N, C-alpha and C positions, 0 to 999 in steps of 0.2 A: 377701780380703772387700772387695769395693768399699764404695765412701763411701754410696752408696746402702743396699747390704745391712746395712754396720754402723750407720747411723744407724736403718735400721727395726729391728733387733735389738736396738738400746739404747733405743727407745720402745717397742717391745713388752714387753721385760725389765721398764721400769721400772712400765708401765700393769698387769703380769700380777704384781707383786710388791707394790706399794702401792696398786693403783687411781688413778683420775685424780677430781679435782675442777675445779671450775668455773674457777680459775687455771692449769689446764694449756690451754695455746693450742694450738688446732688451725688451721694454717694452709691456707685456702680458695683455691680458683679457681674462676671461672666459664669455662667454655665453652659461648658461645651467649648473646649480652647481647640477644636480641629482647625483646618486650614482658613476657613471663613473667619473663625471669631478671632484666630491671632492676629490674621495677616490683614482683613478689613475692619471688623467692627473694633476691636483696640484700637487701633491708630484714629479711627474716623471719630468715635465717642471723645477720644482724648483731644483732639481738634476743637470740641465744643467748649466754650466759655462754662465756668461754674460746674464741670462734673470731672470726677478722679474715680478710680478704678479703686476698690477696697478689696476686693477678693476675687478668687478664681475657681472654678472647679473642671475635673475632668476625669475619667477611669482611666487615662493613659497617661502615665507618670512622667513620659518625656514630652508630650502636650503640657502636660501642666505646669512644668518646670518651665517651658519656652512662654507660655502664655503669662505665667507670673514675672518673668523677666521684662516684657515686652509691657505688660500692665503696670509696673513700677517698682519690681525688684521686691526688695525683701519686706518693705513696710505692709507689702499685699499679701492676704491671707492665702493660702492655699488648701483646698479641699479635695479630697478624693469622692465624696457623697452630698449631694447637692442637698441633703436635707440636713445635715450638718450647717453647711453654708446659711441657710434660710433660717437659723436660729441666731445669727448675728445681727443683733439690734440696730447696728449702726448703718446697716444696707437700705437706701431709699429705694432702688430699683433693681431689679434683675435682668439681663438681657441672655435669651435661651439660643443658643447655638450650637444644639445637640442633631443628631441626624432624626429623621421625622419621628420614627416611634417614640423619642424620647419629647417632644413637643408638649402633651398636654400634661401629664404628670406635674411634670417640674411648675409648670405654668398653673395649675391648682394650688401647688402645694405653697407656691409665692403668693398667690392670692389670700390664703389662708393665713400666711405669716405677716400680711400686711405690706407686702411688696406690690409696687408697679411692674410692669412687665412690658419690655421688648421682645416680641415672641418672632421668631425667622419663620417664613413660610414653608410650609401650607400648615394650615391649623389641622396637626396629627396625621397618622397614617391611615386613618379611616374616617367616615361619614359620622359615623357614631360618637366618636371621641370627643367632638367640639361642642357638643350638647352640653357636656359635664365643664369644660371649659368656661362656656357662655355663664352657665349658670353660677360657678364660682366668682366669677369677674363681678357679677351684679349682686350676690349675695355679701361681697366683701367690699363693695364699693372701690373698685382697682381700677385703673388706668391699664389697658392692655393694647397695645400697638401692635398689627402684624407686620413684617417686613415685606410687605409690598410696595416696595418704597415709589413704585413708579406714581401713586396716586399724590405724593408732594411734589412732583415736577410741573412746573409751568406748562409746557407744552401739552402734555396729558390732560391737564384741566383746561387748556383751550380747545384742544381735540373733542373733548368729551361736548362743553358749550357748542361747538359748531354741529355735530352729531346731534344734538337735542333740540335746536336751531331748527331744523328742517332744511337744510341749507343743501345736504344730499339728497334730499327727494324722498321719495319711499325705499326705506331698505327693506331688501328681502333676504338677503345673505350677509355673513360676515365671515372672511375666511381668516386662518390663526394657523400660524405653522413654526415649527424648530426645525433647523436642517445643520444638521452638521457633518463632518468626517471624522469619524475616529476609527476608521479601517486601519488595520485588519482586526480591529477587535482586542478584549481583553485577554483573550484564550479561555481555555479551561485547566487552571491548574488542580492539584487535589486538596482535598480540603487536610488541614493539619493542626499542629498545637499554636496558639497564638503566640505572639511575642512576648517576653517577660514582662514590659511594662504596660502590658494592657490587661485588664480585668475584664476578659471575655463574658463571665456570667453576667456581670453587673451591666457590661454594655446591650447584650441580648435584654436584659431585663423583662417589661412585659410581655415581648413578642414571645411566640413560640420558638421553643428552643431549635437552634442548628448549629452545626459545627461550626467553627471557626475556617474561615477561607478568606487568602488574601485580596480575591477580588472584592469580596464583601466590604473589606474594611478601607482598602486603598484606593487611589486616583479613581475618587469620586464614582465606585462603584456602588458605594451605599444606596444611590438614585436607583440602581438596577434588579433591587431585590426585594422582593415581598416583608422581609425582613424589617426594613429600614426607610423602604421608600417605594414610588408608583411611576418610575420612569419620566421621561420629560413630559409625558401630559400631564403629570401633576408639578413636578419639580420647575419646570419652565413656563408649562400651560397658567399655572395659578396667576402669574404675572397677566399674560393677555386676558384670562377669561375676567379678572378682576375688572379691567377695563372696559373691556365689551358690555359686562354687566350692569356696570356704573352709567356707561354710555346709553345703553339701550334703555335702562331703567327698569330691570328685570332681575331674576333673583334665581330662579330655577326652570331648566326643561321639562318638557312634558314625555319626551322619549329620547332615548339615546341607544346608538347602535355603532358598534365597532369592530375593527379587525386589523390582523398584522400577524406578524412574524419575526424571524430571524432571518431575513433575505440577503440582508447586506453581507453577513459573514457569520459564523458559527461562534459561538463560546458559551459560557454557563450562567448567563445572566437569565432571571427570571422573566423580566417583560422585554417585549420584541423591541429589535433595533429600527423596524419600519412600522408604521402604525397610522390608521385613520381611522376619524370617527366622526358622526354627525349627529348631532342634537337639536332638537324641535322645539323652537318656543313658541308658545301661545303670544296672543295681541297684549302689546304694550302701550307705554305713552310714546313710542317714536316708532315701532313696526307695529301699526292698528292691526294688521292681518295676521300680525307673528312673522317668524322670520327662521331660517338656517344657520346653525353654526357650524363651520365644517372645518375641522382640526386635521394638519398633518404633520407627522413627524418623521425624520428620519435620521440616520447618523453613519449613512453610508455614501454620501454626496452630498455637499454644501452648496456647489452651483451660485445660488443667489448669491446677488450682494448683499441684502438683507436678511439675514439669516433667520431672524427671529423676530416675528413681525405680526401685522394683522391688517387687515383692508376691508372697510366698510363698503359695500355696494350699494349704491341709491340710484333711483331713476335719473335723477339731475347730475350727479356727482359721484365720486368714488374717493374715498379717504387711505391712503397707505402710510401706517403710523407704526412706529418704533422708536426706539430710544435716542435715535438721531434726530426725530423731528418727524412732521408729518407733510404728506402732500396730498393736495385735491386735484383731482383729474376731473374738470368739467366730461359730461357725458355728450358724445358727439351725436347730432342730431341731422338727419338727410338732408342734405342740401345747404348745410350751414357749417361755419367755421367754428370749430370749437373754442371756447374761452380758453386763453393760456394756464398752464397749472399756476396753484398758488402754492408755496414752499414755506414752511415755518419751520426753524432748526431749533434744536434742544437751548435752553437757556444754561446747559452744563451745570444742573443744578443735582446733579444725581445723589448727592449728598444732604438733603435738604430734610430728608425723612428721622434723620438721626437729630437734627434741629428742633424738629415739630415734636418730636418725642418728647425731650425735654422740656418746650414750651408746655407741652398737654400735661407732662407731670407737676409742674409750679402753677399752672392755672387751674390745677382738676379739672380739666376740660377733656372731654372721650374724643379720640381721633377719629379721623373719616377712614383710617384704616382699620378698622376694629373688626373685634372677633367674629360678628355677625357678616360682615363681608367678607372677610379672610374664610369663613365657613363655606359660603355659598361658590367663592371663586374655587377652593380647594374641592370641594365636594363635586364638581364638574367634572374634574380630571377623574377623581375615585368611580364616578359615574362610568366614565368610558372604559375603566379599567374592570367594573363590575361585569359590562357588556360583553368584554373581550373574553372573561373569564367563564362567562357562563356560554358564550359562544350564538348569542343570539341578541337581538334588541331588547330592550327595557322600558318600562313605561314607571314613571316617577310620581309618586304623590308626596307634592311639596309639603303640603301641611301635616301629613303625618312623618313625612320623611323613610319612606317605605319604597319598596319596589312592589308595583302591583302585582299580583295574583302570579307570584313566581318566589315560592319558598327557597328555592335553591341560592337565585340570585340575591334575594333579599338578607339571606345569611351573610354577603360579604358586605353590607353595610357597616356592620360592627366586627371589627377583627378581636379574637379572643386573647384574653390578657394570661400570662402565666403566672400561676401564684409564687410568692404572695402578693403579688404588685395587684392592687384594687382600684377603680375608678369611684372617686364619690367627691362629691361639689362641699 
């Protein structure tokens, strides 16, 4: 038995026999010291009893130094290459907070190295990548939790119970939206040399090569380029879609159709700044006749007070749901006064997901926000993008995870990997 296997066996056996308390320290490593990793994930996990950072990793030397300082200073190991970090046998679990095109490869490598994983959403930068991550987690029996943190929040759990109870009646449509105002846009600066602190070749990694552009790397631009993201329909949409699929008891749509363009302003982003898509779902445990999911996104006008949310539209009532809570609005009937709205506020437990991850690691329990649920929630946004890129509606075979009778669109299910990077489970 190897040192890693022996150590894992002893830890698992100890946890299984006696459970684990807050004094059982879990050694964490952060892969990806960008804004979210440094400013959010490090402090949130540091607040959890029995957790400490022992290593950090980033291909940007300035981000790496800042991440190390925030994680604990000189006692924390710093790595340029995540593969070297994963050789450290003292690490129990890794938090992957890289950009989307760097989610799957480190997750697989962490599973192979015997580490549990907290993986920021979405699951990969294409649909096809996720199958490799799922296979690796199963093969190496690792705990992998996805950063769709809303699953761990009380008011979302209660909202799902309401939808499944039938209280809303027959649900025929669910509307989902993401509205912001980023006008006048990021502009179109020319490609240029990367800053000296950034290893651009490593950053591009498995994605098809493209030259450095400041918009790609800074100011959350990575969500808006094919290199590293899929627009709000993936980055934000995954949170909404995860709750909708969970509540409605479904996984994949039958058909998807999308359209959009740069109608709000002009810049050099790859994905549109104004976007709408419709996904048709077949019969399920809640919508017995099927339902439509309508998604809209714009970043040229926020307007609505609840700018990121969803609404379940039923024959008896509708539910407006977002991170502030939910409101149930009874459907008015002819000649009858409708019942007053029912409102439930958030328990302000948006950090609960980090507690849940550590609990799952200690208890060797697979999370509710797992790779399979994350795959479907991420995949819906990717399917919308496939339809938009193809310029037509698509039909989806969920069993085979293929676009039906459309080779051009189906080719977009898996993005090509740049040598020497390869996907293996």
